C-alpha positions as CSV (number, residue, x, y, z in Angstrom):
1,I,42.3,31.6,-108.6
2,N,39.7,31.3,-105.8
3,Y,39.6,28.2,-105.4
4,L,43.6,27.4,-104.9
5,A,43.3,30.5,-102.4
6,A,40.7,28.7,-100.3
7,H,42.3,25.2,-100.9
8,P,46.1,26.2,-101.1
9,A,46.6,22.2,-100.1
10,A,44.0,20.5,-102.4
11,G,46.3,19.5,-105.3
12,D,48.7,16.3,-105.0
13,I,52.4,16.8,-104.2
14,M,54.2,15.9,-107.4
15,Q,56.9,13.5,-106.5
16,G,60.6,14.9,-107.0
17,T,59.5,18.4,-106.9
18,G,60.5,19.5,-103.8
19,G,56.4,20.1,-103.0
20,I,54.8,21.4,-106.1
21,R,51.3,20.6,-106.6
22,K,49.1,19.5,-109.4
23,L,45.6,20.1,-109.3
24,R,43.2,18.7,-111.7
25,W,40.5,20.9,-113.1
26,A,37.7,20.2,-115.4
27,A,37.0,23.1,-117.6
28,H,33.6,24.7,-117.6
29,G,31.2,23.0,-119.5
30,K,33.8,20.4,-121.0
31,G,33.7,17.2,-118.3
32,K,36.5,15.2,-118.1
33,S,37.9,15.2,-121.5
34,G,38.3,19.3,-121.0
35,C,40.3,18.8,-117.7
36,V,43.3,21.2,-117.5
37,R,46.2,20.5,-115.0
38,I,47.2,23.2,-113.0
39,I,50.7,23.3,-111.8
40,Y,51.5,25.1,-108.6
41,Y,53.4,25.8,-105.6
42,F,52.2,26.1,-101.4
43,H,54.7,26.1,-99.1
44,N,52.9,27.6,-95.8
45,E,50.2,30.5,-95.0
46,S,53.2,32.8,-95.0
47,M,54.3,32.6,-98.5
48,P,52.0,33.4,-101.7
49,I,50.9,30.6,-103.8
50,F,52.9,30.3,-107.1
51,L,51.0,29.8,-110.1
52,L,53.5,27.7,-112.4
53,T,52.0,26.5,-115.4
54,L,48.9,24.8,-116.8
55,F,48.2,22.4,-119.8
56,G,45.2,20.6,-120.8
57,K,44.6,16.7,-120.3
58,G,45.3,16.0,-124.3
59,E,48.8,18.1,-124.5
60,K,50.5,15.8,-121.7
61,S,49.7,13.8,-119.1
62,N,52.6,14.5,-116.8
63,L,55.8,16.4,-116.0
64,S,59.0,15.0,-117.4
65,K,61.8,14.1,-115.0
66,S,64.0,17.0,-116.4
67,E,61.0,19.5,-115.7
68,R,60.1,17.8,-112.1
69,N,64.1,18.5,-111.3
70,E,64.2,21.9,-112.8
71,L,60.8,22.4,-110.5
72,A,62.7,21.3,-107.4
73,K,65.7,23.8,-107.9
74,F,63.0,26.1,-108.4
75,T,61.4,25.7,-105.0
76,T,64.8,26.0,-103.0
77,L,65.1,29.5,-104.6
78,L,61.5,30.4,-103.4
79,I,62.1,29.2,-99.8
80,N,65.3,31.1,-99.8
81,N,63.7,34.2,-101.1
82,Y,60.7,34.4,-99.2
83,G,62.0,32.5,-95.8
84,G,59.6,30.1,-95.9
């Protein structure tokens, strides 16, 4: 949380999501095999950062096309509600 607060644009923007970002983060003491993917939304400084989900590297490598489409709809709702 502290890292994202200090570096909100650190994650790569995931194509087809409306700006959702994915940050790869190594779990403490586990190296690359213990990486997690943090999925979050950062629009700008006038909106909060939204932590959406996280998953381990061994669970899945990426979101499905269907999941990305749903997130794109969600980002539209966030922007409309927060006036980003």
